C-alpha positions in Angstrom: 39.2 16.0 -50.1 41.1 14.1 -47.4 40.2 16.8 -44.9 36.5 16.5 -45.7 36.7 12.8 -45.6 38.4 12.9 -42.2 35.7 15.3 -40.8 33.1 12.8 -42.0 34.8 10.0 -40.1 34.9 12.2 -37.0 31.3 13.1 -37.3 30.4 9.4 -37.7 32.4 8.5 -34.5 30.7 11.3 -32.6 27.3 10.2 -33.7 28.0 6.6 -32.7 29.2 7.7 -29.3 26.1 9.8 -28.8 24.0 6.8 -29.7 25.8 4.7 -27.2 25.4 7.4 -24.6 21.6 7.1 -25.0 21.8 3.3 -24.7 24.0 3.7 -21.6 21.4 6.0 -20.0 18.6 3.5 -20.7 20.7 0.6 -19.3 21.4 2.5 -16.1 17.7 3.4 -15.6 16.8 -0.3 -16.3 19.1 -1.3 -13.4 17.1 0.9 -11.1 14.0 -1.1 -11.9 15.5 -4.1 -10.2 16.5 -5.0 -6.6 19.5 -2.7 -6.0 21.1 -1.8 -2.7 21.8 1.7 -1.5 25.5 1.7 -2.7 24.4 0.4 -6.1 21.8 3.2 -6.4 24.4 5.8 -5.5 26.8 4.4 -8.2 24.1 4.4 -10.8 22.9 8.0 -10.0 26.5 9.2 -10.1 27.0 7.7 -13.6 23.8 9.4 -14.7 24.9 12.7 -13.3 28.1 12.4 -15.3 26.1 11.9 -18.4 24.1 15.0 -17.6 27.4 16.9 -17.3 28.4 15.7 -20.7 25.1 16.7 -22.2 25.4 20.2 -20.8 28.9 20.5 -22.3 27.6 19.3 -25.6 24.8 21.9 -25.7 27.2 24.6 -24.8 29.4 23.6 -27.7 26.5 23.5 -30.1 25.4 27.0 -29.1 29.0 28.3 -29.8 29.5 29.4 -26.2 32.0 26.7 -25.1 34.8 29.3 -24.8 32.8 32.0 -23.2 33.2 32.5 -19.4 30.7 35.2 -18.8 28.4 35.0 -15.8 25.3 34.8 -18.0 26.6 31.7 -19.8 27.6 30.0 -16.5 24.2 30.8 -15.1 22.5 29.2 -18.1 24.6 26.1 -17.8 23.9 25.8 -14.1 20.2 26.3 -14.8 20.3 23.6 -17.4 22.1 21.2 -15.2 19.6 21.9 -12.3 16.7 21.1 -14.7 18.4 17.8 -15.7 18.9 17.0 -12.0 15.2 17.3 -11.4 14.6 15.1 -14.5 17.0 12.6 -13.0 15.0 12.6 -9.7 11.8 11.9 -11.6 13.4 9.1 -13.6 14.7 7.6 -10.3 11.3 7.5 -8.7 9.6 6.2 -11.9 12.2 3.4 -12.2 11.9 2.4 -8.6 8.1 2.4 -9.0 8.5 -0.5 -11.4 10.4 -2.4 -8.8 7.8 -1.7 -6.2 4.9 -2.8 -8.4 6.8 -6.0 -9.3 6.9 -6.9 -5.6 3.1 -6.8 -5.2 2.1 -7.8 -8.7 2.2 -11.5 -7.9 -0.6 -10.9 -5.4 -2.8 -9.1 -7.9 -6.4 -10.2 -7.5 -9.4 -10.2 -9.6 -12.9 -9.4 -8.5 -13.7 -13.0 -7.8 -11.0 -13.3 -5.2 -8.6 -15.4 -7.3 -5.0 -14.7 -8.2 -4.0 -13.7 -11.6 -2.0 -15.7 -14.2 0.7 -18.1 -13.0 0.5 -17.2 -9.3 -3.0 -18.8 -8.7 -1.6 -21.9 -7.0 0.6 -19.7 -4.7 -2.3 -17.5 -3.8 -4.7 -20.4 -3.1 -2.0 -22.1 -0.9 -2.0 -19.1 1.5 -4.6 -18.3 4.0 -6.5 -15.0 3.4 -4.8 -13.4 6.4 -1.3 -14.5 5.2 -1.8 -13.2 1.7 -3.1 -9.9 2.9 -0.3 -9.3 5.4 2.2 -10.3 2.8 0.9 -7.6 0.4 1.0 -5.0 3.2 4.5 -5.9 4.3 5.9 -6.1 0.8 4.4 -2.6 0.0 5.7 -1.2 3.2 9.3 -2.4 3.0 9.7 -1.4 -0.6 8.0 2.0 -0.3 10.0 2.9 2.7 13.3 1.7 1.1 12.7 3.8 -2.0 12.0 6.9 0.1 15.1 6.3 2.2 17.3 5.9 -0.9 15.8 9.0 -2.5 16.5 11.2 0.5 20.0 9.8 1.0 21.0 10.5 -2.6 19.1 13.7 -3.6 18.4 15.6 -0.4 22.0 16.8 -0.1 21.8 18.2 -3.7 18.5 20.0 -3.1 20.1 23.2 -1.8 22.8 23.1 -4.5 20.1 22.8 -7.2 18.1 25.6 -5.7 21.1 27.9 -5.7 22.0 27.0 -9.2 18.4 27.6 -10.3 18.4 31.0 -8.7 21.7 32.3 -10.0 20.1 34.4 -12.7 18.1 37.5 -12.3 14.7 35.7 -12.5 13.5 32.9 -10.3 13.3 29.6 -12.2 11.1 26.5 -12.0 14.2 24.2 -11.8 14.7 25.0 -8.1 12.2 22.2 -7.3 13.0 20.7 -3.9 13.7 16.9 -3.7 11.5 16.9 -0.7 8.6 18.3 -2.7 9.0 15.6 -5.3 9.2 12.9 -2.7 6.0 14.4 -1.1 4.2 14.1 -4.4 5.4 10.6 -4.9 4.4 9.4 -1.4 1.0 11.0 -1.8 0.4 9.1 -5.0 1.8 5.9 -3.6 -0.4 6.0 -0.5 -3.5 6.5 -2.6 -2.6 3.5 -4.8 -1.9 1.5 -1.7 -5.2 2.3 -0.1 -7.0 1.3 -3.3 -5.0 -1.9 -3.4 -5.8 -2.5 0.3 -9.5 -2.3 -0.2 -9.4 -4.7 -3.2 -7.4 -7.2 -1.2 -9.6 -6.8 1.9 -12.8 -7.5 -0.1 -11.2 -10.5 -1.9 -9.9 -11.9 1.4 -13.2 -11.6 3.1 -15.0 -13.2 0.2 -12.5 -16.0 0.1 -12.9 -16.6 3.8 -16.6 -16.7 3.4 -16.3 -19.2 0.5 -14.0 -21.5 2.5 -16.3 -21.3 5.5 -19.2 -22.6 3.4 -17.2 -25.0 1.4 -18.4 -28.0 3.5 -22.0 -27.0 2.8 -23.1 -27.8 -0.8 -26.2 -25.6 -0.5 -25.5 -22.6 1.7 -28.3 -20.3 2.4 -28.7 -17.6 -0.3 -28.4 -14.9 2.5 -24.9 -16.2 3.3 -23.5 -16.1 -0.2 -21.0 -13.3 -1.0 -21.3 -11.9 2.5 -18.5 -11.5 5.2 -18.5 -13.9 8.1 -17.4 -13.6 11.7 -14.0 -15.0 10.6 -13.4 -11.8 8.7 -13.1 -9.9 11.9 -9.8 -11.5 12.6 -8.6 -10.5 9.1 -9.6 -6.9 9.6 -7.8 -6.9 13.0 -4.5 -8.2 11.6 -4.7 -6.0 8.5 -5.4 -2.9 10.6 -2.4 -3.6 12.8 -0.1 -4.1 9.9 -1.4 -1.1 8.0 -1.2 1.1 11.1 2.5 0.1 11.5 3.0 1.0 7.8 1.4 4.4 8.3 3.5 5.2 11.4 6.6 4.1 9.6 5.8 6.6 6.7 5.4 9.2 9.4 9.2 9.4 9.6 9.3 11.1 6.3 6.1 13.1 7.0 3.6 10.8 5.3 1.6 9.4 8.2 -1.8 8.3 6.9 -3.4 6.7 9.9 -6.4 9.1 9.6 -7.2 7.4 6.2 -7.7 4.0 7.7 -10.9 4.4 9.6 -13.1 5.0 6.5 -11.7 1.7 5.1 -12.0 -0.7 8.0 -15.1 0.6 9.8 -17.7 -0.1 7.1 -16.4 -3.6 6.6 -16.5 -4.3 10.3 -20.0 -3.0 10.6 -21.1 -5.3 7.7 -19.6 -8.3 9.5 -21.3 -7.5 12.9 -24.6 -6.7 11.1 -24.5 -10.0 9.2 -23.9 -12.0 12.4 -26.7 -10.1 14.2 -29.1 -10.7 11.4 -28.3 -14.4 11.3 -28.8 -14.7 15.0 -32.1 -12.9 14.9 -33.3 -15.0 12.0 -32.3 -18.2 14.0 -34.3 -17.0 17.0 -37.3 -16.1 15.0 -37.2 -19.5 13.3 -37.1 -21.3 16.7 -40.0 -19.2 18.0 -42.0 -19.9 14.9 -41.5 -23.6 15.2 -42.5 -23.7 18.8 -45.5 -21.5 18.2 -46.8 -23.7 15.3 -46.1 -26.9 17.3 -47.8 -25.5 20.4 -44.8 -26.4 22.7 -42.5 -24.3 24.8 -40.0 -27.0 25.8 -37.2 -25.8 23.5 -37.4 -22.3 24.9 -36.0 -23.1 28.3 -33.6 -25.6 29.9 -34.7 -27.3 33.0 -31.2 -28.8 33.7 -30.0 -25.4 34.9 -30.2 -25.4 38.8 -31.4 -22.4 40.8 -27.9 -22.1 42.3 -26.4 -21.5 38.9 -29.0 -18.9 38.2 -28.7 -17.1 41.5 -24.9 -16.9 41.2 -25.0 -14.9 38.0 -23.9 -11.3 38.1 -26.7 -10.1 35.9 -26.2 -7.2 33.6 -23.2 -4.9 34.3 -23.9 -1.8 36.3 -22.5 1.7 35.8 -19.2 2.3 37.6 -16.6 5.0 37.7 -14.0 2.6 36.5 -14.9 1.2 33.0 -12.2 -1.5 33.3 -14.0 -2.9 36.4 -17.2 -3.7 34.4 -17.7 -7.5 34.0 -18.8 -8.1 30.4 -19.3 -11.8 30.9 -22.8 -12.9 29.6 -25.1 -13.7 32.5 -25.5 -17.5 33.1 -29.2 -17.0 33.4 -29.2 -17.1 29.6 -28.4 -20.8 29.8 -31.9 -21.4 31.0 -33.1 -20.0 27.7 -31.1 -21.7 24.9 -32.5 -19.6 22.0 -31.4 -16.4 23.8 -28.1 -17.9 24.5 -27.5 -18.7 20.9 -28.6 -15.2 19.9 -25.9 -13.7 22.3 -23.3 -16.1 20.9 -24.0 -15.0 17.4 
């Protein structure tokens, strides 16, 4: 009776230890969801690997093979440990994903171009360009830091896991390369970033347009919810920052510069087209007023002297050196204010 009671106590202790082991694993993974340095990441992963080793020993004991030293048993244990190593790599990337998302979540935008929840004041206090560049920079630094940490910790164990997974007579699926997992992770992350970039670009352009017309209580309906010329500067700065991000990811084989043109080009075309349409509409309005009034005075400027007109270079001519072309608008346009305003638009 005492022996059975003692065994019951031992089983209870073992059960409680196993429960604490699960809690410890959850706690270690939760630490990876925060801002941790490279040495801290290595310490956490080392502890998780030790837990994996304990789990392998437990399963061997439960199967009754703890005292067997045959090559088949060793191969099964190595295969099991290799599979748990792959699971650890996936858990690492998932946990670090939470930290990455937290860094950009405060800049989450809605379709109306306003910030979400408690960060509305912070969002509105920043210019559209500052907000957009902050999103790109935060994503770049965190994404690259995660990739660097992953390679530093797991790349060295890739060959070991592959050998362990291939010890048996049949090839196993546990010989997954850490580089392969990182490639899948970076591909998914780049897709998410490009989607986020497009949302923030549209919101920033819309916010710039709203601020441009904030002084006009009744802006023309054609100008509502349309990008303005000020958006070109936003696109320029965002393209430079995103190109730097893409080149940085090229260090780990994830350069995505070729994906940027389809994002930025249509938005730039819309801005240029909008400016051109507004300039043409202004010219047509001036011509219509002059035609209805029967006057031509507003169509030319008599204050421009003949010397000013004769000193203009005219339109640029073809040359072998494109850099030598003078793209300065001809001063002759000053004699025709409506045309000059069209060119300025």
